[in-house]
Every structure is written in structure tokens, then in C-alpha cells.
N, C-alpha and C positions, 0 to 999 in steps of 0.2 A: 446556630445558620440559619439564613435566611430562604426566604423560595427563589426558586429557579426563575430568571425571567421567562415569559410565555416564551420568547420566538428559541431559547435553550430547548423548552419541551417539545416544538415543533421540530428542531434538529434532530433529539434524539426517539421521534418518531418515524422521522424519515428514513432514520439509519436501520430502526428495528423493520421497517419495511423490505428495506434493500438489502436486508443483511447477505453478506456472501455466502453465508451456509447455505442462504434458501437459493443459491443458484445452482443450475443443474450440473454443472463442471463440480463445483465443490460436493455437492452431492453423489456426485457418481465417485470421486477421489474418495469419497469415507465410506462409500458400499462395493471399493475394488473393482468398481466396471469402467471406469474412466480408460482411454485405452491409452497405452504407454506411450504411442507416439503423439498424443494431444499432453502427457507430461513433459516430455522431454521439447516440445515446441516452447511449451507454457515457461520453461526454463529461459530460454533465450531471450523472449519475449517480456518478461517480468524482469530480465536484468537493465533492459531500458529505464527503467521507473529506479530499480533501486540504484542504481550507479549514479542518477541525479538527485537522488532525494536530498542528499547534503547541499546540494547546490539552491534546491527549494527553501529549505531552512536558513540559509547564509544569506539570499537574496532577500527573503523575508524581515531576515534579521537585519538587516542592511537599511529597509523604509521603515522602521518601526522606532518612534520615540518613547516609547514606556520602556524603561528600563529593566523591569520587571518581565517585561514581555521580552524583551532581549536576549535575557538569562538564561528563560527556558529553551529558548529557540537554539541559542548557542550550546547549552549541554546537551539537547537533543541531538544537533548535529556532530558534536564532539561524539557522541555515543554512537552515530552511523559510521565514522571514518576514522576513527583514528587506531594507530597500532594495527597489530599483524593479524589481530583478528576482526579486522575492520566489516561492516556488514555485508558490502559487496563481496568481497573475499569468501565469506562463509557462504555466499550466496553459490560461487564459481564453486566451491568446496561439495554444496549439493549436487548440484549437476557432474561433477564428476562422477559422485557417489550412483549416479543412475548411468554413469559409463560415456557422458559427453567430453569432448575434449574442452578447452577454455577458449577456444579461438573461434569453435561454434556458438558457443554462449555470447560471448563478447561481439563477435561477426553476425550475430541474426540478423537478416532481412526482416525491419518492420514490416506490421501490418497496418492497416489505416486506422482500425480500432487502436492499437499501441501506441501510434504516432497521437493521436487524438489524445488519450490520458496522458502522454507526457508534456503536450501542449496544454491540457487544462491545469494542470499543476504548474507549470511554468507561469501562464496568467495569474493563475492564484498567488504565485509569491513575488511576481513582478510588477501585476497590475491593480491587482485587486485590493480593496480596503484590507487593513490588518485584519479584522475581525471578519472578514469573509476568509482570510487566506487561513487563519488559524480554523475556521471551522471547516474547511476544505481536508486539512491535517486531523482533524477529529473525527471527519466522517468515516477516515479508514485507519488509523490507530487505533482505535476504540475497539473496534475489530479482532484487531490482532491477536491479543490474548486467544481468545475462542477459537479464531481459525488454524492460529499455530498449532493449538494442542489436539483439534480436528485432522490438522494434517499429519502430525506425527503417528498416532493412532492407525491412518491409512495407509501411509508408508509403511510402518513396520509391521503391518497386517497384513498387507495387501502387494506390495512392492519390492520386497526385499529390502527395505533399507533400515539396515540396524546400525550401523558405524554411527560413532561421535560424531563424524565431521558431517556425516551424512543428515542429521537431525540439528546440528549446530544452532542454525539459523532460526529454526524456529522455536527452540529451545530456547536462545535470547529471546524473541521478541514474545513471545508467552508468558514472558515474566517482566522485561522492562518496558514492554507498553502499557501495563497497567500503570506505571507510574508516569509517561508523557502522556497517556490520554486524559490521566486526573489532571495533570498541571496544563493541559490545554482546554479541559472544562471549567476549571476553576476559573484561567484568565477570560473565558469566555462570558461565564456567567458575571466576572467582577466587568467587564468591558460593556457587557448589552444591561447591567441595571441601570436604569435611568438614561440610555442612551437614546437617541432621536431612532423613531420607528425605521428610517431608512437604512439604519445602521446593522439592526436586527435583518430585515427584509434581504438585505445581502449577505447575512449570513449564512441563512436560511438557503437561499440561490445557489452559493457557492458551495455548499455543503450537497445540495440536490444536483448539482454541475459534477462533483465527485464521486458522489454514488451511480449516475448516471453513465459516467466516463469508466468505472471500473467494472459495472454490468456487463458493459458493450464490449470492456477487452475481452472478458471471460466466457462471452456467448461466440466472440469468434474464433476462439479453440475449441469450442465444442456446443454442439456436437460435431463429430469427424468424420468428412468427407470420405478422406483415405489417408492412410498413412504415407503413401507417397508426393502427396501433394502438401503433406506440411512439412514433411524434412526438405523436400526442395526447397523451401523457401529458408531454411536455416541454413544459409552461405556468409561470407563475407560481402560486406558494402564496399570492399575496395574493387 
């Protein structure tokens, strides 16, 4: 196997620098010091991303000329959305295990950081160069196996979430995204090898945009000013 393109090393370094497990939100989650109210608020805010992820994947797929890349994106979208145990459904079951009603999750009023996250990935999927869209996906999905494992441990140890439904979303992602991230990395390496520097620069730029959007998303949820503030924003948009 040949060397990874220099831009791929830069992307990996940026991910390591802003790894989600370094954020105070997840440090508190794994330590058991994250207020339950912040965890409940997170469920509704994150659903906005999770429920849109299949659309990001299919939007990027629809713009791609490379059949190999299209096949990988289509497989990823299928994994996300098919069947009774689709990933948005698993997320709703996680929320129910914490005592939330589904309507509270699906109707959560989104904060500015969540809206920015959703918009970042929409633009990556619909407008950015294909390599840049892949980089935005890779910046997140490459972290999910480690993040999911840490979440499961924290939920079981500190928040009383023991049921199969309560941790199923994370169990799936700590294994499935090993494959997704490996595919995204392979396709990125292939696309960036010998490509113009501008293509690599765009991939780095969009990976950084994605990482920044995720960091801001978590920062909007923690530290917590007060439980009344948080749950008052979890209301129907209608």
C-alpha cells in the first residue's frame, strides 16, 4: 500500500486535535458529571442531524460521477435508513430509555449551533466538491467507534441506561462506522492521490468546518446554565 496523500495526514491531524472525546461535554459524560438535563437536551438536538444524515449521503451520491464512491455512499445511506431498526428509530429508543417522549425529541426547538451543524452538512453534501463532502463525513464517522464505546460505558455506569434498546444506537455505530470510516478514508486517499492541491485544500477545509460545527454543537449544550433553560427549549416547532 502506498503512502497517504499529505492532505490526508492533515485531515487526520485536525481530527485528533478536535476529537469529540476531548470536548468537556463528553469528558463530563464519561465521568458521570454531565447534568441529566444536558443529556436530555442533547437527545433532541442530535436528532436533527441523525434524521437528516441519510439525505446528506444521498445528496452527495446524486452528484458523484465515480461509481465506486456512489456505491459506498449508497451503502452507507442504506445502513442508516432501512428497516424497522433504522438509525433514527434507534435514536428515538435511546431517548425513550432516558424517559423522553418521542414528540419531545422529534419536535425539539433547535438552537443556533444545531442549525449551523445541519447547514454545514447540507452544504457539504449539496455544494462542496465530492472529496470535500467525503472529508466532512470522514471527520465525524471516523470518531464514532471510540465515541460510541465511551458513551455506552458512561450510560451504563452513571446514568442507569442498561436496556438493549437504550444502547442499541451506540452498539451499532461502534462497529458499523469502523467500516464506513475505512471506506471513506480509502476513497479520499484514492481521490486525493495525484489530485490538484486545490482539491486537497478543499477536503481539509470542509473537514475543519465539520469539526468546528461539531465542537460548537457540544459547546452550546455544556456547560449548563440551568435545567429550566434547557428543557424549555425542547418544544414542538409547530
